[in-house]
C-alpha positions in Angstrom: -73.2 -20.1 -32.3 -69.8 -18.8 -31.3 -68.8 -19.0 -27.7 -67.7 -15.9 -25.9 -64.5 -15.6 -24.0 -64.6 -13.7 -20.7 -62.1 -12.7 -18.0 -62.6 -11.8 -14.4 -60.4 -10.1 -11.9 -56.9 -11.4 -11.1 -57.2 -10.3 -7.5 -56.4 -13.4 -5.3 -58.9 -15.0 -3.1 -57.2 -15.6 0.3 -58.1 -18.1 3.0 -55.2 -17.4 5.3 -52.4 -18.5 3.0 -54.6 -20.0 0.2 -54.5 -18.0 -3.0 -56.7 -18.5 -6.1 -55.9 -16.3 -9.0 -55.6 -15.8 -12.8 -59.2 -17.1 -13.3 -60.1 -17.4 -17.0 -63.0 -18.8 -18.8 -62.6 -20.7 -22.0 -64.7 -21.6 -25.0 -68.2 -22.9 -24.4 -69.6 -26.1 -25.7 -73.2 -25.1 -26.7 -74.3 -28.7 -27.2 -73.3 -29.8 -23.7 -73.9 -26.3 -22.2 -70.6 -26.4 -20.5 -67.6 -24.1 -20.1 -64.1 -24.8 -18.8 -62.8 -22.5 -16.0 -59.0 -22.4 -15.5 -57.1 -20.8 -12.6 -54.1 -21.1 -10.3 -54.1 -22.4 -6.7 -51.4 -22.2 -4.0 -51.2 -22.7 -0.3 -48.6 -23.5 2.3 -47.9 -26.3 4.7 -50.1 -28.9 3.0 -49.9 -32.5 4.1 -51.2 -36.0 3.7 -50.4 -38.7 6.3 -51.9 -41.9 7.4 -54.4 -40.1 9.5 -55.7 -37.3 7.3 -54.9 -34.5 4.9 -55.8 -30.9 4.0 -57.5 -29.6 0.9 -58.8 -26.5 -0.9 -62.6 -26.3 -1.3 -63.2 -24.5 -4.6 -66.6 -23.2 -5.9 -67.1 -21.6 -9.3 -69.5 -18.7 -9.9 -70.6 -17.1 -13.1 -72.0 -13.6 -13.7 -72.6 -11.4 -16.7 -71.0 -8.1 -15.8 -67.4 -7.4 -15.4 -68.1 -3.7 -14.5 -70.5 -4.6 -11.6 -69.6 -8.2 -10.6 -72.6 -8.9 -8.4 -75.2 -11.6 -8.6 -72.5 -14.2 -8.9 -74.2 -17.6 -9.3 -72.7 -20.9 -8.1 -72.5 -23.4 -11.0 -72.2 -27.1 -10.7 -69.2 -29.1 -11.9 -70.3 -31.4 -14.8 -68.9 -34.7 -13.4 -68.3 -36.1 -10.0 -65.9 -38.5 -8.2 -62.2 -38.7 -8.0 -60.4 -36.9 -10.9 -63.5 -37.0 -13.1 -63.5 -36.1 -16.8 -63.5 -32.3 -17.3 -61.3 -31.6 -14.3 -57.6 -31.2 -13.9 -55.3 -30.7 -10.9 -53.1 -28.5 -13.0 -49.3 -28.8 -13.3 -48.7 -29.3 -9.6 -47.4 -32.7 -8.5 -49.1 -35.1 -6.2 -52.5 -33.6 -6.5 -56.0 -34.9 -7.1 -59.5 -33.4 -7.6 -62.5 -34.8 -5.7 -66.0 -33.6 -6.8 -68.8 -34.6 -4.3 -72.1 -36.0 -5.5 -74.0 -32.7 -5.5 -71.3 -31.3 -7.8 -71.5 -27.8 -6.1 -67.7 -27.5 -5.9 -64.5 -29.5 -5.8 -61.7 -30.4 -3.4 -58.1 -30.0 -4.6 -56.0 -32.1 -2.3 -52.7 -34.1 -1.9 -52.8 -37.5 -3.5 -50.1 -39.5 -1.8 -49.5 -40.3 1.8 -46.2 -38.9 3.1 -46.6 -35.5 1.4 -45.7 -32.4 3.4 -45.0 -29.2 1.6 -46.4 -26.2 -0.3 -48.9 -26.4 -3.1 -48.5 -24.3 -6.2 -50.5 -25.5 -9.2 -51.2 -23.6 -12.4 -54.0 -24.3 -14.9 -56.3 -26.1 -12.5 -59.5 -26.8 -14.4 -63.1 -27.3 -13.5 -65.8 -27.7 -16.2 -69.2 -26.3 -15.2 -72.7 -26.3 -16.6 -73.6 -22.7 -17.4 -77.2 -23.5 -18.5 -78.2 -25.1 -15.2 -77.2 -21.9 -13.3 -79.2 -19.6 -15.6 -77.0 -18.6 -18.5 -77.6 -18.9 -22.2 -75.4 -19.7 -25.1 -75.1 -16.0 -26.1 -74.7 -14.4 -22.6 -71.4 -12.7 -22.0 -70.2 -14.5 -18.9 -67.3 -14.0 -16.4 -66.1 -16.5 -13.8 -64.8 -16.3 -10.2 -63.5 -19.0 -8.0 -63.8 -18.9 -4.2 -61.5 -21.0 -2.1 -61.3 -22.2 1.5 -58.7 -24.3 3.2 -60.2 -27.4 4.6 -59.1 -30.4 6.8 -60.3 -33.9 6.2 -61.6 -35.6 9.4 -61.8 -39.4 8.7 -64.5 -41.8 9.7 -64.1 -43.4 13.1 -65.1 -43.7 16.8 -64.4 -40.9 19.3 -65.2 -39.7 22.8 -67.4 -36.8 23.8 -66.9 -35.6 27.4 -64.0 -35.5 29.8 -65.0 -37.2 33.1 -67.1 -34.2 34.3 -64.0 -32.0 34.5 -65.7 -29.4 32.3 -69.0 -27.7 32.8 -71.9 -29.8 31.5 -69.5 -32.4 30.1 -71.4 -35.4 28.7 -71.1 -38.6 30.8 -72.6 -42.1 31.4 -74.6 -41.2 34.5 -74.4 -39.7 37.9 -72.5 -42.8 39.1 -70.3 -43.0 36.1 -68.4 -40.0 34.7 -67.0 -41.9 31.7 -67.6 -39.9 28.5 -69.8 -40.9 25.6 -68.2 -43.3 23.1 -69.6 -42.6 19.6 -69.1 -45.7 17.5 -71.5 -45.1 14.6 -74.0 -42.8 13.1 -76.9 -44.9 14.4 -79.5 -43.2 16.7 -78.1 -42.5 20.1 -80.5 -43.2 23.1 -79.9 -40.7 25.9 -81.5 -41.8 29.2 -81.7 -41.0 32.9 -79.6 -44.0 33.8 -77.6 -43.6 37.0 -74.8 -45.6 35.4 -74.1 -47.0 32.0 -75.8 -45.7 28.9 -75.5 -42.0 27.9 -76.6 -39.2 30.1 -77.2 -35.6 29.1 -75.7 -33.0 31.4 -77.3 -29.6 31.3 -75.9 -26.1 31.7 -79.5 -24.9 32.3 -79.7 -22.5 29.3 -83.2 -21.3 28.5 -85.1 -24.1 26.7 -82.3 -26.6 27.2 -82.9 -30.2 28.3 -82.5 -30.9 32.0 -79.7 -33.1 33.3 -80.9 -36.7 32.9 -83.5 -36.0 30.2 -84.5 -38.9 28.0 -84.4 -38.3 24.2 -82.8 -39.8 21.1 -80.3 -38.3 18.8 -81.6 -39.3 15.3 -79.7 -41.2 12.7 -79.8 -38.1 10.4 -78.1 -35.9 13.0 -74.3 -35.7 12.1 -72.6 -37.2 15.1 -69.0 -37.0 13.9 -68.5 -40.7 13.3 -68.7 -40.4 9.5 -66.0 -38.6 7.6 -66.3 -34.9 6.9 -64.2 -31.9 5.8 -63.9 -28.9 8.2 -62.7 -25.4 7.5 -59.2 -25.2 8.8 -59.7 -21.6 10.1 -62.6 -19.5 11.2 -64.2 -17.3 8.5 -62.0 -14.3 8.0 -62.8 -10.7 7.0 -61.5 -11.1 3.5 -63.8 -14.1 2.8 -66.8 -12.2 4.2 -66.1 -9.2 1.9 -65.9 -11.5 -1.1 -69.2 -13.2 -0.1 -71.2 -10.0 0.6 -69.9 -8.1 -2.5 -71.0 -11.0 -4.7 -74.6 -10.8 -3.7 -77.5 -8.9 -5.2 -78.1 -5.5 -3.7 -81.1 -6.4 -1.5 -79.3 -9.4 -0.1 -76.3 -7.3 0.9 -78.4 -5.2 3.2 -79.4 -8.2 5.3 -75.8 -9.2 5.6 -74.4 -5.8 6.6 -72.2 -6.4 9.7 -71.9 -2.6 10.2 -75.6 -2.1 10.8 -77.3 -1.5 14.2 -77.9 -5.3 14.6 -74.2 -6.0 14.4 -71.2 -3.7 14.9 -73.2 -0.5 14.7 -70.2 1.3 13.1 -68.0 1.4 10.0 -65.0 2.2 12.2 -62.7 -0.4 13.8 -64.3 -2.0 16.8 -62.6 -4.8 18.8 -60.2 -5.3 15.9 -63.0 -5.8 13.4 -62.0 -3.6 10.4 -65.0 -4.3 8.2 -66.4 -1.2 6.5 -69.5 -1.0 4.3 -70.8 2.0 2.4 -72.9 3.1 -0.6 -75.8 2.0 -2.7 -75.5 -0.8 -3.6 -73.6 -1.7 -0.4 -69.9 -2.3 -1.0 -67.8 -3.8 1.8 -64.0 -3.7 2.4 -61.5 -4.7 5.0 -58.1 -3.5 6.3 -57.2 -7.0 7.6 -58.5 -9.8 5.3 -56.7 -12.6 7.2 -58.2 -11.6 10.6 -61.0 -13.9 11.9 -64.4 -12.3 11.4 -66.4 -11.2 14.5 -69.9 -9.9 14.9 -71.5 -12.9 13.1 -75.0 -13.9 14.2 -76.4 -17.4 13.4 -78.3 -16.1 10.4 -75.1 -14.6 9.0 -73.1 -17.8 9.4 -75.9 -19.9 7.9 -76.1 -17.6 4.9 -72.3 -17.8 4.3 -72.3 -21.6 4.6 -75.3 -22.0 2.3 -73.7 -19.7 -0.3 -70.5 -21.7 -0.3 -72.3 -25.1 -0.3 -71.2 -26.0 3.2 -73.2 -26.7 6.3 -73.1 -25.9 10.1 -71.1 -28.3 12.3 -72.7 -30.1 15.2 -71.3 -30.0 18.8 -70.4 -33.7 18.5 -68.4 -33.0 15.3 -66.6 -30.2 17.3 -65.4 -32.8 19.9 -64.5 -35.2 17.1 -62.3 -32.7 15.2 -60.8 -31.5 18.4 -59.8 -34.8 20.1 -59.7 -37.3 17.4 -59.9 -41.0 18.5 -57.9 -40.4 21.6 -59.2 -41.2 25.1 -60.1 -37.9 26.8 -57.5 -36.2 28.9 -59.5 -34.8 31.8 -60.0 -31.0 31.4 -57.9 -30.9 28.2 -57.9 -28.1 25.7 -58.1 -28.4 21.9 -54.3 -29.2 21.7 -54.6 -32.2 23.9 -53.4 -31.2 27.4 -54.2 -28.8 30.2 -51.5 -26.2 29.4 -52.8 -22.8 28.1 -51.1 -19.5 27.7 -52.9 -16.4 26.4 -51.2 -14.3 23.7 -50.2 -10.8 24.8 -47.8 -9.2 22.2 -47.9 -9.2 18.4 -44.9 -8.6 16.1 -44.3 -5.4 14.3 -46.4 -2.3 14.2 -48.9 -3.2 11.5 -50.5 -6.5 10.8 -50.3 -7.6 7.1 -51.2 -11.3 7.5 -47.7 -12.4 8.3 -47.6 -11.2 11.9 -46.7 -13.6 14.7 -47.1 -13.7 18.5 -43.9 -12.6 20.2 -44.9 -13.0 23.9 -45.3 -15.0 25.9 -43.0 -17.4 24.0 -45.3 -20.3 24.9 -48.6 -18.6 23.9 -51.0 -21.0 22.2 -54.4 -19.3 22.5 -56.2 -16.0 22.2 -58.2 -15.7 25.4 -58.5 -14.3 28.9 -59.6 -10.9 27.7 -56.0 -9.8 27.1 -55.1 -6.3 26.1 -52.6 -6.8 23.2 -49.5 -4.9 22.5 -47.6 -4.5 19.3 -49.1 -5.0 15.8 -52.1 -2.9 15.2 -52.5 -2.0 18.9 -50.2 0.9 18.2 -53.2 2.6 16.4 -55.1 2.9 19.7 -58.6 2.0 21.0 -60.4 -0.6 19.0 -57.2 -2.4 17.9 -55.9 -3.8 21.2 -58.6 -6.4 22.1 -60.3 -8.9 19.8 -59.6 -11.7 17.3 -56.3 -12.5 15.7 -55.6 -13.8 12.2 -56.3 -17.5 11.7 -53.5 -19.9 12.5 -51.2 -17.2 14.1 -49.7 -19.6 16.6 -48.5 -22.1 13.9 -45.0 -21.9 12.4 -42.7 -24.2 10.4 -41.5 -26.0 13.6 -44.7 -25.9 15.6 -46.0 -28.8 17.7 -49.7 -29.4 18.2 -49.5 -27.8 21.6 -47.7 -24.6 20.8 -49.7 -24.1 17.6 -53.0 -24.5 19.4 -54.1 -27.1 16.8 -56.7 -29.9 17.1 -55.8 -33.6 16.7 -56.6 -33.3 12.9 -54.9 -29.9 12.4 -58.0 -27.7 12.6 -56.9 -24.3 14.0 -58.3 -21.9 16.6 -61.1 -24.1 17.9 -60.3 -22.9 21.4 -60.4 -19.1 21.9 -60.2 -16.4 19.3 -63.9 -16.5 18.5 -66.8 -18.6 19.8 -67.6 -21.5 17.4 -71.3 -21.6 16.5 -72.6 -25.2 16.5 -75.8 -27.2 16.2 -76.7 -28.3 19.7 -77.9 -31.7 21.0 -79.4 -29.8 23.9 -83.0 -29.2 22.6 -85.4 -30.6 20.0 -84.7 -27.8 17.5 -81.1 -28.8 17.4 -81.8 -32.5 17.1 -84.0 -31.8 14.0 -81.0 -30.7 12.1 -81.1 -32.3 8.6 -77.4 -32.4 8.0 -78.0 -31.2 4.4 -75.4 -29.2 2.6 -75.9 -25.6 1.4 -76.6 -25.3 -2.4 -75.3 -21.8 -3.1 -78.8 -20.4 -3.6 -79.9 -17.8 -1.0 -83.5 -16.6 -0.2 -85.1 -14.0 -2.6 -88.3 -13.4 -0.7 -88.8 -9.6 -0.3 -87.5 -8.5 3.0 -85.6 -11.8 3.6 -83.1 -11.7 0.8 -79.8 -13.2 1.5 -81.0 -15.7 4.1 -80.0 -19.4 4.1 -83.0 -21.5 3.1 -81.9 -25.2 3.6 -84.6 -27.4 5.0 -83.9 -28.6 8.5 -81.3 -26.0 9.4 -81.7 -24.4 12.9 -83.4 -21.1 13.0 -85.7 -21.7 10.0 -88.6 -19.3 10.1 -92.2 -20.5 10.7 -92.7 -19.4 7.1 -90.0 -21.5 5.4 -90.0 -19.1 2.4 -88.3 -16.6 4.7 -85.4 -18.9 5.4 -83.3 -18.9 8.5 -84.4 -15.9 10.6 -83.7 -17.2 14.2 -81.1 -19.2 16.1 -83.1 -21.9 18.0 -81.2 -25.2 17.8 -77.8 -23.5 17.8 -75.2 -22.8 20.5 -71.5 -22.2 21.1 -68.4 -24.2 21.8 -64.7 -23.3 22.3 -64.8 -19.9 23.9 -63.4 -16.6 22.6 -60.6 -14.0 23.2 -62.7 -12.5 26.0 -63.3 -15.8 27.9 -61.5 -17.4 30.7 -59.7 -20.8 30.2 -62.7 -22.9 31.3 -64.8 -22.2 28.2 -61.9 -23.1 25.9 -61.8 -26.7 27.0 -62.8 -29.3 24.4 -65.8 -30.7 26.4 -67.1 -27.5 28.1 -70.7 -27.2 27.3 -71.6 -24.1 29.2 -73.0 -22.4 26.1 -73.6 -25.5 23.9 -77.4 -24.9 24.0 -77.3 -21.1 24.4 -79.7 -19.7 21.8 -78.6 -16.2 20.7 -79.6 -14.2 17.6 -77.1 -11.5 18.7 -73.9 -10.5 16.7 -71.2 -9.7 19.3 -67.5 -9.0 19.1 -66.8 -12.6 20.4 -69.0 -14.4 17.8 -67.5 -16.1 14.8 -67.9 -19.4 13.0 -66.8 -21.9 10.4 -68.4 -24.7 8.4 -68.1 -28.3 7.4 -69.0 -30.6 4.6 -69.9 -34.3 4.8 -67.6 -36.6 2.8 -69.8 -38.7 0.5 -67.1 -40.8 -1.2 -65.8 -44.2 -0.4 
């Protein structure tokens, strides 16, 4: 039977400066039940050095309506591994494709050490199995490709804690303030030792282990030793809009950030410009590059499940922040104790290219600053809140003045609180570490929830998916917080269970590297 050719929108998918466009779908192979999806990918300031590299995480979705492009279904790539058959990195130079074992997407990344530059590759190809994601040989199908900028965090030992300088920083006992040294993914025994061993230090959140509690961090709990990819930036408003508008109508209602459980408004609030109207719900944003606020744990889990990612643990947060370096007592994400809050934004309107103009040494969005310049000229609602991802980084930036982590992950300190899986209670330690699979809940009343076994917040009735937040917490602080919460090892809120969606709450995801 003749295959059908379909085309989807040419509107780019942006992840800060990542663009995926000109998505086309080619002839189908009815015997193998496969179809080739071709598209263009570009992003700026890519690199690969002896330590790590960046990448674009690309997921392919099919649907059967160009007029109402909802119900987009994630489809698996047909082959896995490095540069597998059926994939192509396109006409860009020094690029490779890596498809993980679950085949739910692919990484496009620099191939050679020493590369620093911009990526611009046409005719990138991924072959997907349309039958396994619910389509027949005769269905009219259309394709979309969703992209996120990621950073590769390599396998290796690291330290968690900073000599008790930060609140509830992990240490080796009341007589020994040395941080934990994580040297494998083996189980970690935590004891009440007065010196030596690993001691838990509590911030006394409700339900949190007490200081000196004895427990074991299981082998399955991701401790940060093994390699993983992390989102380079926090989820932004443009990505959220693309996510929500791709869902079935019932699922959209449970992910409406304008409702009374979230922002409670379609107007701009604390720089959140998201607006959702109509039946079915349709969302838009004025500022697609701006980090997304008003996320509760259930929202974050749903987004990560949808894009085949997973939540990060608080140990992974410390690993991606500090790298293998010995802790610098009281350090921030960028490796020292120097922090300057942003106060002024360039221009009078923020289009995704805006920069911070004052102070000249600004490297964080914190301290509850009232901003000037940029969108603040539009009045109340625009002068306090999150900034676009990576705003402090420029062509000549250092790690310190760009606010970057050791591995190049941006905005881990300030801007928005990072939601993490905690080691501070049994619910967090039960985290499975499983990746999302792109399939959200369809149980009536719970549509659009994440439903991955072992994720924090899973309902007592598992068919309902993630409906709570027990086992989660926060690291890194926000635009409204003082400097203390922005420290790498500050655990004041690491085991703070909250189902709320506030103007300081954001998030990002990670993905375990399963290659060799």
